[in-house]
N, C-alpha and C positions, 0 to 999 in steps of 0.2 A: 272541449274533446276534439282530437283530431278527426276530420271529416271521413277519412278512408276507414277509421275504426270503429265507426257508429255501430255496425251490424255485428263487429266482433266481439266489442266490449259493450257499449252502451245497448243495451235491449230496448225496444220499442214496447211501449205500454200497448196492452189490448183491452178492449170491453172497458170495464170500469174499475179494474183491479187498481189498488192504491199505488201500486209499482209493479213493473214487469214481473211476470212469474215464471220460474225455471224448477227443475227437479233432481234432487240427488238420491240416487240409488245404491243401495248395499247388498244387493243380490241375498236379500234375507230367506234362510232356509229354515221351516217351521220343522217343528216335530211332527213325525211321519212322513217328511217330504225329503227329496233327494235333492242335491246340488244341481244336478240337471234340470230337475223342476224348476228348483229357484232362478236359474238362468235363463230357462224359457219364460218366466214371470216377468224379469228383468226386460226381457225383448218386449214383451206385451206392454209392458207399462212405457218403454221408450216410444212404442208407435202410437200408442194413445197419447202420449205428451206432444208428439208432432202434430196429430190429428185435430187435437183440441188447441192448439195455439201456444203452447208454453215454448218459453224461448231456447233453452238449454237444458240438457240432461248429463247430468255427471255421474261418474261412479267413483266409489271409494276405495282406497289400498288400505285393506287390514289383512293380518295373518294369524293363524293358529286359533281363529274364532270359529268353533263348527257351525254357527248360526250365521255365518257370513263367507259368500262364494265370491265375493270381488276382491280377490287376492292379486291378480293381475289386470290392472286398468287398462294396459295398451292392447291386451288380448280382447278384451270386452268390447272395448270402444271399437275395434275393427270388424268384430262380427256385428256390432249394432250398425256401423257406417254402410254396412251392407245389407241392411234390412229397414233403413230408412231413406231421405231424400233430402230433408232440407234442415230439420233441428241441428243446432250446434250440439257437439257432442264434447266430454272432456273428462278431466280427472278431478275429482275433489276429496283428495287429491293424490298425486306421487309423493310418496314420502322419500325427500331426495337423498336424505342420509343412507338408505338402503340400496341405492344404486351409485354406479359411474356416471357421471354427468353425460359422457359420451353415448352410454348405453341409452339413456332416455332423450338424447339428441336425436338418434338413429330411429328409435321407435316413433317418436311423434313427429319425426320428418317423414317417415314412412305413412304413418296416418293421414298427415296433411298432404302427402302426395295423392293417396288413395280418395281422400274426401276433401277437396281444396275449400278453403274458405269455412270450414265447418268445425275445426277442432280447436279446443282449448287446452291449456297446459297448466293445470293449477298445481300448485306445488306445497308441501308442508315440510316441517323440519323435526316432527316426531316421527318416533320409529312405527306407529300403528300397531305396536305389539309389546308383548313383553321381553325382559332383557336377553333372555336366553335365546330366545326366537330371533330377536335383532341381530344377535352376534353370528348365528348361524347364517344368516340372510347377507352379511357384511364379511364375510372370510375373505382375508387378504393378506399380503406378506407384510403389511405395514399397519400401524395402529388404523383402525377403522374409524371414518369420521363420523362425528356426532351430530347434536344440534347446534354446538357452538361453532361448526365449521361450516354453518349453513350458508352465510353469506360468501364465503369463499368458492363453496360449490355451485351456489346460483350465479356468479360471474363466470365460473368456467363453463357452466351450462349453456349461458346465454351467448358465450363467444363461439362455443360450438354451432349452436343455431343460427346465428349471424355469418359464420366464417370469419369472425373477427378478431382473431389472437394476432397482435401487434407484432411486429419483424424481431427478431431474437427471442421470441418466447419458443420453448421446446416443444409447444404443441402448434407452432405455427403450420407446419406442414402436413397436419392431421385435419381432414375434413370429414364432417359427419354427413353420410350419404343414405338416403336422399337429403339435400340440404340445396341452399341458394346457389344454384350452379346452373349454367345454359338456360336462363331464363325460367328456371323452376319457379312455382310459386312461393309466396312468402312463408315466413314460419308461423307457426300458431301463436296467438297472444299468451303471454307468460302471468299468471295469476299468482300471488301470494295467499295463502291460506293461515288461519291462525286462530287461537283461543286466548291470547293475551296481549299484551301489548308491544312484545318483540316485533313479529312480522307486522303489525300495524305500523310501527314507526318506520320498519325499513321499506315497506311497499310506498310508503309515503315520500321517503328520501330519494327511492328510486324512479318514482311517477309512474308506480305499476298499480293495476286494479288489484282490490284488496275484498277477500271472501272471509268473514268471520264467523265462526262456529257457535253461533248462539244456543243451539240445542245441546252444546257443551257446557257452555260457561256465559249462562244469560246474564248473570250479574256485571259480567266484564264488558258487556256489550256495546254498551254508552260512552265508558271512556275509552275504549278501545278506537271505536270509530271517530272519536273527539282527536285521539292521538294521531290516527291516521289524517284525518283532514288537516290537522296544524302542522304536520311534517311534511304535507304534500309540496313535491317540488314538480313544475310542468316538465314533461318529457317529450320525445319524439312519438310516444304511444298515447298519451294522456295530457291534455291542457288543464283538465281539472280533474280533481279525485273522484272516484267512481267504486262505492263500497256496495257490496252484497252481503247479505247473511243469512245462514243456514236454519233453518226453524221446525221443529218437530210438528207435525199437524196431522190429524185424523178427524173428516169429516164423514159422516154416518146418517141414514135417513131419519134416523131418532136418537134422542139423547140417550137412550137406554143401551143402544147398540154401540154407540160411540163408546159409553163407559165398558162395555163388554170388550169391545176390540181392544182400546188402548191400554187396558189392564196387563195384556200380554207382553207389551214394550217394557212395561214397569218391573216385571217379575223377571225379565231377560236382564235388565240393570241390575236389579240385586242380585242375581247370580254372579252376574261379571264382575261386580265390585267385591264381592265375596270371593273372587278368584275360582268361581266355578262356571266357567263360560259354557254354554251349550246351544242346543237348538232353541229357536224361538217358541215358547209354550203355546199351546192352543187356548182360545178363549175358556174352554172347559178346564184345560189344566190351572190356569190363571185364577180362574172362579174358586177352584177347591182348594187352593193353595193356602195355608195357614200363615200368615206374615208374623214374624216376631215383632216385638215393640221397635227395635232399631230397624228392621227390615219395611216395616210400615212408615216409619217416619222418612226413609230412604226413597222408598215409591212414592210418597206424596211429594217429595221436593222434587223428583224428576217430573211427575206429572202436571206440577204447577207450571213447568215450562214447556208443556206441550199444548198447543192450540187445538182443541179437541171438542167436538159436540156436534151439532145440528151444521148444514151449510152456512144458515144465516149466522150462527154465533161463531162459526170459522172465520167467515168473511168479516165479521166486526171485528173479532180477535186480531186479524192480519190488519185491519186498516189501523186499529191502535197501535200496532207495533210500528207500523211505518210512521204514525205521525210521532211515536216516542223517540226512535232512533234515527229517523231522517236517511233510512237506507235507500239506495238507489235501485235495488233488486233483491226480490225474494226468492230464496232457493228452499223450496219445501221438500221434506224427506217424511215418508210415511211407512214406518218399522212396524209391522202387524203379521199375524201368523200366515193367512192365506192371501192367494191372489186376488179372490174376489173383493174382499175388504179394500185393498189398497187402490184396485182398478175403479172402485166407486167412490173413493174420495176424491181421487184426482178427477174424476166426471163432475162430481157435485161442486168442487171448488171451480173448476172451468164454467160450470153453469152459473154459478152464484154472480161471478164477475163477467160474464158474458164473453168469454174468450171464442173466438171464431172456432166452428166444427168445420174440417176440410174433409173432403172425400177420400 
């Protein structure tokens, strides 16, 4: 790993954690709550993550989901940068087919200028929404780019970030500002995100860090990480592969409370997959819901990939996951109804692994 990139890409392990720990947040909007309240909770979680020694804090791009308020990662990252001091902030991720590469280069160049050395640009190739919403996002005079165009879009974005279009290219005279001019700081590290082998192999071939959505596609985690490592070619960014996995996690003070809280996410997922996305149900709503047979199976399948229970149980589960996957970093995400359960979960996990508590 390139020495100058150790802090940007390779996280330093803290306490007794089996791998460096980071946080992914969706600005979850719970039943009876407002998006403003959800965004205030996200800010509180980011500040807690910084205080408790988590390495980075990313927000995801989703559209058209009432229970997710993180539709604009760049705006939210700017807000969080103004309210934190040290923790790395980034996108987990920006769905590049939804955007012009020049726009993303400008947005993240601005973020890097405002918070030098603290910004990550995580990129995905899925729309993060349904087809109709994706079409509304991508309105253009020409055919809208899709997932198959992702490598071309990625190349264009990196060239804008580096001001690196070759002579003769039609974009050679276009500069993403703020950018690498007049001694400005370097651009943010680019990560590729994915839940299949496509992005794993692409990240490997390009020598980029890779983040796999274990919480979406757990059975593909080990094959995807193996493909990433087998495909890896050293680059100016990384000499060795660096992989992170996103994991759904919920720690509580006792097993009963953990079960009560985690069921809210299971019910939200059942509604989402049935085409009825809504606000995150409360624990009381989830407990009262009568799951149909197919719904129960769907909920159980989802819960099987959530590391949940007491802090000790969660700690053991995360240690086992690192042993099984060989991941270099864990990015944990806790999607439950209210702020108290989320904040408590991250505190308990930090305590379990002895992460430092900063003033």
